N, C-alpha and C positions, 0 to 999 in steps of 0.2 A: 525575458531574463536568462541570463546564461549561466550553467550550472559548472561548477570547477569540478575537473577531474580528481580525483584522490585516491593515490597510491599508496600500498604500504601499510604497516601498522603505525600509527601515529602515537606520540607519547602522550601518556594520559595527562589531560588538562589538570591544572593544580585545584584541588578541592573536589576533584571527582573520584569516588570510589570505584576500586577496579571490581567487577562482577567474578563471581564463581568461575564462569567459564567463559574466557574470553573470546570475542568475535572479530573479524575483521572490519577495518575502517573503510575499506574499498566500497564502494556504491556499487551494488549488485543491481543488474537488470536481465539476469539469465535464470531460466526455469531449470530446474533439477532434470537430469536424465538427459541422453541426447537424441537426435534425430527430429521428430516432428513432436515437440514437446513446446507447451505455451503454459503461462502463469496468469489468470485473473485477478486484478487487483482493483479495488473499489475505494474510493476517496472520500473525506468528507461527512461521511455518516456520524452516528447512526440518524436516519430518517424514518419518523414512525409510520410512513405510509409506503415507501417504496423499497427501505431495506427488507421489512417482512416478505413482500412480493419477490423479490431479489433471493432471499433464502428459500422460498418454495420451489423458485426455478432450480437454484443450484442444488436442491435436496433431489428433485426429479430427475435430473441429470447425473446426479452422485459426482458432484464438484467440489473439491476443497479450495478457496479463495482465500485472499488476504484482504482484510478490512483495515482500513487505515484511518483513525478515530480520531475526530476533533473534539477536542475534551469538554467544551462546553455543552455540544449535543450529548455527549455521554451524561453528563450531568442530567441533561433534560429528559434522557431517554434509558435509563440504565436497564430497564426490562428488554430492550432491543439488543444492547448489549451481550446479555445473559442469551440470548436465543444463539445470538452468532456464534458464540462459544459452545453453546449446546450442540449445535449444528456440525461441530468439529471444523470450523475454520481458523486462519491464523490472524493474531491479531498484531495492529501495526500502529503505533505512537505518530498522530500527525499535528501535534501542537496542541496547546491548550486552547488558543484564540486564533489559529491559523495566521498567525504573524509573520511576516518576511524576518527570518533571523539570519540572513546572509551577513549582516554587519554586526551582529551579536558578538559580545565577548563569551569565553566558555562557562564561566560562572552564571551569566544569564539564561544562556543555552540549557545550563543543566537545571536549573530551579524550574524552568516551563516545561522539560522533559519530564522530570519527576512529578511536576504537578498535574501532567497529562497521565502518568501511569498511577498516579495515588487516585485519579477520578476514574480510572478503567477499574482498579481495584477495589473501589467502593462497590462499583457494578458488581464485580465477578472477583470476590477474594482469592488472592493466589495465583490470578490468571498469567500466564505466561505471554509476554509482550515480546514477541521475536524480532520484530523490525521498526526502523522509524523512517519517514519519509519527510523531507523538508518541504514545507507548503511553497509553492510556486518554483520549486525546484531551485531555490535560494539555498544553496548549501553552506557555503561560509565556513566556518567551524564546525558544524553540527555534526558531519560524519564522525569525527573523533570523539565526540563528547556522548553520541549515541552508543558507539562502539565501547566506550568505557563503562556505560550502563548496561551493557549486555544486549543490546539491538542492531543489528546489522543494518547499515543505510540500504534503502531499497528505491532504486531507479527505476527506469523503464525503457523499452524500446519501442514501442507504439502506444502513442497517445492519441485517441479517435476523435478529440475534440466534441466529446458531448457535455462541456460544461455550458455551450450553447446550443442546445439540441437542434439538429440540423433535418431531423427525420428519421424515423426508424428505418427506413430503406436505405438512407445513405448511411447511417451507422453501420448496418449490416454491410453495405457495401466496403466501407472503409476497412472493418475488421476483416472481411475474406480477403481483400485486395492487400493488406499492409501487413497481417501476420508473417514472420519468419521463424524458421527454427529455432527455438530456445527462447523466445521472447517473452519478456514479462510486459503486460499490456494494462494500462492506465486507464481506468473509467470511473464513474462517480455514481454512489449511490444516494449521496447527501448533496447539501449546497444548494436545491432546487429542485424542481420538478423532474424526476429521472424517470418517469415512466416509459420513455423512447429507449433508454438504455437498458432497463431490465426486458422489454419487448425484443429488442435486438439480440440479447444476451441468448434470449430462449429460442429465437430462430437460428443463430449460428451455431450453437453447439452441435446438433444434429447433423450439420453438414459437416464441420470439420471433424467429426466423431467418422463419418462417411469417408472422408480425406485420410482417415488413420491417421489422426492427430491425437495427443494423449495430454491431459491437463493435469500439472504439478505444481507445488509451490515453489516459491524462488529459491536458488540457492542459498546457503546462510553461511558457512565456513570456508569455502574456497573462494580465494579472491577473484575479481572479475574486473574486466575493465567497465569503466562508466561512459553509457550514451544515452542520448535521448533525441526525443523529435520536437513537437510543438510544447509550448509551454502552457500548462493547465493552470487553472483559475487558481 
């Protein structure tokens, strides 16, 4: 499914309340900082088994990542969301039911995003939700709605295809061969068995650090061009 490039600050959709601090509606796929930087992002969690393992790996390597949360899974596993926040990671709204919103009108999109945010804040009252990522990369009118609710639309430059696990060795190869300076990397901690992804991250980070790569969060306020590769689940 193709994503649409979104540029500029779109007008606020009818019925959507403006945030205290407006953010760009451009889909960001760029890590903060210059040179050999990248951002790790994880979709479709929380997963009660693999997300805690991943948190342990990230804590050991002292990396802050972005977790794109599926609202229904948040309601099922609020304790895991609390661990994500306690470890200092950034939160991303990934929709309540992982629906394709590409053809939805703004009012329906806003209702879904608010429902997801409410689920996250039931788990973590007052949680800051910095980003929104459209399920399946089907952006439609979601970027303007997300921005009007204070969330920067979050894309990616590298998707390693871990939604159909190809083996840990192959994921390691795809990460090392595919990463480019400033890339936002899309992986998964939920939506299935993600042991291979967790193991691949644990193996790749020391190699990239030895090559003088730095791990940062995605940019949030400065407009960036939208790019993408494979279509995730």
